[in-house]
C-alpha positions as CSV (number, residue, x, y, z in Angstrom):
1,M,-20.0,6.2,5.8
2,A,-17.7,8.7,4.1
3,P,-14.5,7.1,5.4
4,I,-15.6,3.7,4.1
5,L,-16.3,5.1,0.7
6,L,-12.9,6.9,0.7
7,A,-11.2,3.6,1.6
8,L,-13.1,1.6,-1.0
9,F,-12.2,4.3,-3.6
10,T,-8.5,4.0,-2.6
11,I,-8.6,0.2,-2.8
12,F,-10.1,0.4,-6.3
13,I,-7.3,2.8,-7.4
14,W,-4.6,0.6,-5.9
15,S,-6.1,-2.4,-7.7
16,T,-5.1,-0.8,-11.0
17,L,-1.4,-0.8,-10.0
18,A,-0.6,-4.1,-11.8
19,V,-2.3,-3.1,-15.0
20,L,-0.7,0.3,-15.1
21,S,2.7,-1.0,-14.0
22,A,2.7,-3.3,-17.0
23,G,3.1,-0.2,-19.2
24,T,6.4,0.7,-17.5
25,S,7.8,-2.9,-17.3
26,N,10.8,-2.0,-19.5
27,L,11.9,0.8,-17.2
28,P,14.0,0.2,-14.0
29,P,11.5,-0.3,-11.2
30,L,13.0,2.2,-8.7
31,F,13.2,4.8,-11.5
32,A,9.6,4.3,-12.4
33,V,8.5,4.4,-8.8
34,G,10.5,7.6,-8.2
35,V,9.0,9.4,-11.2
36,A,5.5,8.2,-10.3
37,L,5.9,9.4,-6.7
38,C,7.2,12.8,-7.9
39,V,4.1,13.1,-10.1
40,G,2.0,12.2,-7.1
41,G,3.7,14.9,-5.1
42,L,3.3,17.5,-7.8
43,V,-0.5,16.8,-7.9
44,G,-0.5,18.3,-4.4
45,V,1.2,21.5,-5.3
46,V,-2.2,23.2,-5.5
47,R,-2.2,22.7,-1.6
48,I,1.4,23.7,-1.1
49,R,0.5,25.7,2.0
50,D,-0.4,22.4,3.6
51,W,3.2,21.3,3.3
52,R,4.2,23.3,6.4
53,V,4.3,20.4,8.8
54,P,6.5,19.5,11.9
55,A,9.7,17.6,11.2
56,I,8.3,14.5,13.0
57,T,5.2,14.5,10.7
58,L,7.4,14.7,7.6
59,A,9.7,11.9,9.0
60,V,6.7,9.6,9.5
61,G,5.2,10.4,6.1
62,V,8.4,9.9,4.2
63,G,9.4,7.0,6.3
64,G,6.1,5.3,5.5
65,I,5.9,6.0,1.7
66,F,9.6,5.8,0.8
67,G,10.5,3.3,3.5
68,Y,7.8,0.9,2.4
69,H,8.7,1.0,-1.3
70,A,12.5,0.8,-0.7
71,L,12.1,-2.3,1.6
72,L,9.7,-3.9,-0.8
73,F,11.9,-3.5,-3.8
74,A,14.9,-4.8,-1.8
75,A,12.8,-7.8,-0.9
76,F,12.0,-8.5,-4.5
77,R,15.7,-8.6,-5.3
78,L,16.4,-11.1,-2.5
79,A,13.5,-13.5,-2.7
80,P,10.9,-15.0,-5.2
81,A,8.3,-12.4,-6.2
82,V,5.2,-14.6,-5.3
83,E,6.3,-15.2,-1.7
84,V,7.3,-11.5,-1.3
85,N,3.9,-10.4,-2.6
86,I,2.1,-12.8,-0.2
87,L,4.1,-11.6,2.9
88,N,3.6,-8.0,1.8
89,Y,-0.1,-8.5,2.1
90,L,0.3,-8.9,5.9
91,W,-0.1,-5.1,6.1
92,P,-3.9,-5.1,6.3
93,L,-3.8,-7.7,9.1
94,L,-1.1,-5.7,10.8
95,I,-3.3,-2.6,10.6
96,V,-6.1,-4.4,12.4
97,A,-3.8,-6.1,15.0
98,L,-1.7,-3.0,15.8
99,T,-4.6,-0.6,16.1
100,P,-4.9,-1.0,20.0
101,V,-1.1,-0.7,20.2
102,Y,-0.8,2.6,18.4
103,L,-4.2,4.2,19.2
104,K,-5.6,4.6,22.6
105,G,-9.2,3.7,23.2
106,F,-9.4,1.0,20.5
107,S,-9.7,-2.7,21.2
108,L,-10.2,-5.7,19.0
109,A,-13.4,-7.8,18.7
110,P,-13.1,-11.4,17.5
111,G,-14.7,-10.3,14.2
112,H,-11.9,-8.0,13.4
113,L,-9.2,-10.7,13.6
114,I,-11.4,-13.3,11.9
115,G,-12.2,-10.9,9.0
116,A,-8.5,-9.9,8.6
117,T,-7.4,-13.6,8.8
118,L,-9.9,-14.7,6.1
119,G,-8.7,-11.8,4.0
120,L,-5.1,-12.9,4.3
121,A,-6.1,-16.5,3.4
122,G,-7.8,-15.1,0.3
123,A,-4.8,-13.0,-0.6
124,V,-2.6,-16.1,-0.4
125,L,-4.9,-17.9,-2.8
126,V,-5.0,-14.9,-5.2
127,V,-1.3,-14.1,-5.2
128,G,0.2,-17.6,-4.8
129,G,-2.5,-19.9,-6.0
130,G,-2.6,-21.4,-2.5
131,R,1.1,-22.2,-2.6
132,L,3.5,-20.6,-0.1
133,S,7.0,-22.1,-0.5
134,L,9.6,-20.4,1.7
135,D,13.2,-21.1,0.9
136,I,16.0,-20.6,3.4
137,A,18.0,-18.7,0.8
138,G,15.2,-16.1,0.5
139,L,15.0,-15.4,4.3
140,P,16.5,-11.9,4.0
141,G,14.0,-11.0,1.4
142,Y,11.1,-12.5,3.3
143,A,12.2,-10.5,6.4
144,L,12.3,-7.3,4.4
145,A,8.8,-8.0,2.9
146,V,7.4,-8.5,6.4
147,L,9.2,-5.3,7.6
148,A,7.7,-3.4,4.6
149,A,4.2,-4.6,5.6
150,F,4.9,-3.4,9.2
151,V,6.2,0.0,8.0
152,W,3.1,0.6,5.9
153,A,0.7,-0.5,8.7
154,S,2.6,1.7,11.2
155,Y,2.5,4.7,8.9
156,S,-1.2,4.2,8.3
157,L,-1.9,4.2,12.0
158,L,0.5,6.9,13.0
159,T,-1.1,9.4,10.7
160,K,-4.1,9.1,13.0
161,R,-1.9,9.5,16.1
162,L,0.2,12.5,15.1
163,P,-0.9,16.1,15.8
164,A,-3.5,16.9,13.2
165,F,-2.1,17.8,9.8
166,P,-3.9,18.4,6.5
167,T,-4.2,15.7,3.9
168,G,-2.5,18.0,1.4
169,A,0.8,17.4,3.2
170,V,0.8,14.0,1.6
171,G,2.0,15.7,-1.5
172,L,5.2,16.7,0.3
173,F,5.6,13.1,1.5
174,C,5.3,11.8,-2.0
175,L,7.6,14.3,-3.6
176,V,10.4,13.7,-1.1
177,S,9.9,10.0,-1.3
178,G,10.1,10.2,-5.1
179,V,13.4,12.2,-5.0
180,L,14.8,9.7,-2.6
181,S,13.7,6.7,-4.8
182,L,15.4,8.3,-7.8
183,G,18.5,8.9,-5.7
184,L,18.5,5.2,-4.6
185,W,18.1,4.2,-8.3
186,A,21.0,6.5,-9.4
187,G,23.2,5.2,-6.6
188,G,22.6,1.6,-7.6
189,E,23.4,2.4,-11.2
190,L,26.7,4.2,-10.3
191,I,27.7,1.2,-8.1
192,A,26.9,-1.4,-10.7
193,A,28.1,0.4,-13.9
194,E,30.1,3.4,-12.6
195,T,28.1,5.6,-14.9
196,L,24.6,7.1,-14.9
197,A,22.5,7.3,-18.0
198,L,18.8,8.1,-17.9
199,P,16.6,5.3,-19.4
200,R,14.8,6.1,-22.6
201,V,11.2,6.7,-21.9
202,T,8.7,6.4,-24.7
203,A,5.6,8.6,-25.0
204,T,3.4,5.6,-24.0
205,E,5.6,4.9,-20.9
206,A,5.4,8.6,-20.0
207,V,1.6,8.4,-20.0
208,F,1.6,5.4,-17.8
209,L,4.0,7.0,-15.4
210,V,1.7,10.0,-15.1
211,L,-1.3,7.7,-14.6
212,L,0.6,5.9,-11.9
213,G,1.4,9.2,-10.2
214,I,-2.2,10.5,-10.4
215,G,-3.6,7.1,-9.3
216,P,-2.1,4.3,-7.3
217,M,1.3,5.8,-6.7
218,G,0.2,9.2,-5.7
219,G,-3.5,10.2,-5.6
220,A,-4.5,7.1,-3.7
221,F,-2.2,8.1,-0.8
222,Y,-4.3,11.2,-0.3
223,T,-7.6,9.4,-0.1
224,W,-6.0,6.7,2.1
225,D,-4.9,9.4,4.5
226,A,-8.3,11.0,4.5
227,S,-10.1,7.7,5.1
228,L,-7.9,6.6,8.0
229,K,-8.1,10.0,9.7
230,R,-11.9,9.9,9.6
231,G,-12.6,6.2,9.9
232,D,-12.0,3.1,12.0
233,P,-8.7,1.5,11.0
234,R,-9.9,-1.9,12.2
235,T,-12.7,-1.8,9.6
236,I,-10.5,-0.3,6.9
237,G,-7.8,-2.8,7.4
238,A,-10.3,-5.7,6.9
239,L,-11.6,-4.0,3.7
240,A,-8.0,-3.6,2.3
241,Y,-7.9,-7.2,1.3
242,L,-10.2,-6.3,-1.5
243,T,-7.1,-4.9,-3.2
244,P,-5.6,-8.2,-4.5
245,L,-9.0,-9.4,-5.5
246,L,-9.9,-6.3,-7.5
247,S,-6.4,-6.3,-9.0
248,T,-7.0,-9.9,-10.2
249,L,-10.3,-8.9,-11.7
250,N,-8.7,-6.0,-13.5
251,L,-6.1,-8.4,-15.0
252,V,-9.0,-10.6,-16.1
253,V,-10.8,-7.7,-17.8
254,F,-7.9,-5.8,-19.2
255,G,-5.0,-8.2,-19.2
256,G,-6.6,-11.3,-20.7
257,M,-6.1,-13.4,-17.5
258,K,-8.5,-16.2,-16.9
259,L,-10.4,-16.4,-13.6
260,S,-9.6,-19.8,-12.0
261,A,-11.4,-21.8,-9.4
262,T,-8.8,-20.8,-6.9
263,S,-9.4,-17.1,-7.6
264,A,-13.1,-17.7,-7.2
265,A,-12.5,-19.4,-3.8
266,A,-10.3,-16.5,-2.8
267,M,-13.1,-14.0,-3.8
268,G,-15.4,-15.8,-1.3
269,L,-12.8,-15.6,1.5
270,I,-11.9,-12.0,0.9
271,I,-15.5,-10.8,0.6
272,G,-16.5,-12.8,3.6
273,G,-13.6,-11.5,5.6
274,A,-14.4,-7.9,4.6
275,L,-18.0,-8.3,5.7
276,I,-17.1,-9.9,9.0
277,G,-14.3,-7.4,9.7
278,S,-16.4,-4.3,8.8
279,G,-19.3,-5.5,10.8
280,A,-17.4,-6.3,13.9
281,R,-17.8,-4.1,17.0
282,G,-14.9,-3.2,19.2
283,R,-14.5,-0.6,21.9
284,S,-13.3,2.8,20.6
285,S,-12.9,6.3,21.9
286,L,-16.3,7.2,20.5
287,D,-17.9,4.3,22.3
288,K,-16.5,5.6,25.5
289,L,-18.0,9.0,25.0
290,T,-21.4,7.7,24.3
291,R,-21.6,5.3,27.3
């Protein structure tokens, strides 16, 4: 039960991303992400002893967190945001589908795939209003969005396959990823303008950056790691589709957005998919030990 509660807590924190990001909308996206990730990394300094991990573990951690965000922001530059967001939400389905590929002893039951597919359908309704219009000109961006989803799903599963490492090491992953994101932003600025000037950050924006680092862009990565290490990724993947649903509800409550009939239909699909996916039974290593 603890892994499910950790996963649900993580999903709730991630659902605040849109609301908190609105407070940094005037800042360069990669700059804001870099600062927030650095804050998320510094949160873990209290467990700095946990940062002593093998190079392969560090590579997977940074590749997952930095790689995902770098690919996603590149996708947003090359394709329409709505379609990129929809394709990005393939990652929960990929976590479910790739579990038997990355982890020995796990198989898929029909309920896992049905639940994840219903969740994806709900995400399409929430993010795109049921419309998915792919333009040939945006193909490079679409491909990067799918690759970003694959990278995040792979990272999520590989943390369970790597030699055991403490969750506190996620702080190192975040800090290195934040520095790399800031480097990517700085490089882009130098190429575009041949000069580098730090953006002006207001006190309010600074507060939102810290909240992002403590919450969806930092702290949530710790609880996500803890839930996946202790829980069944097939179930957690199905539950992850609650993220766009809760994000929409947050925008309704805090952003003045109205809940449409489409969003209500999506709510039914996502909740139904989460219930089916979390209730499905597939063979796992634990099952084998108890037979």
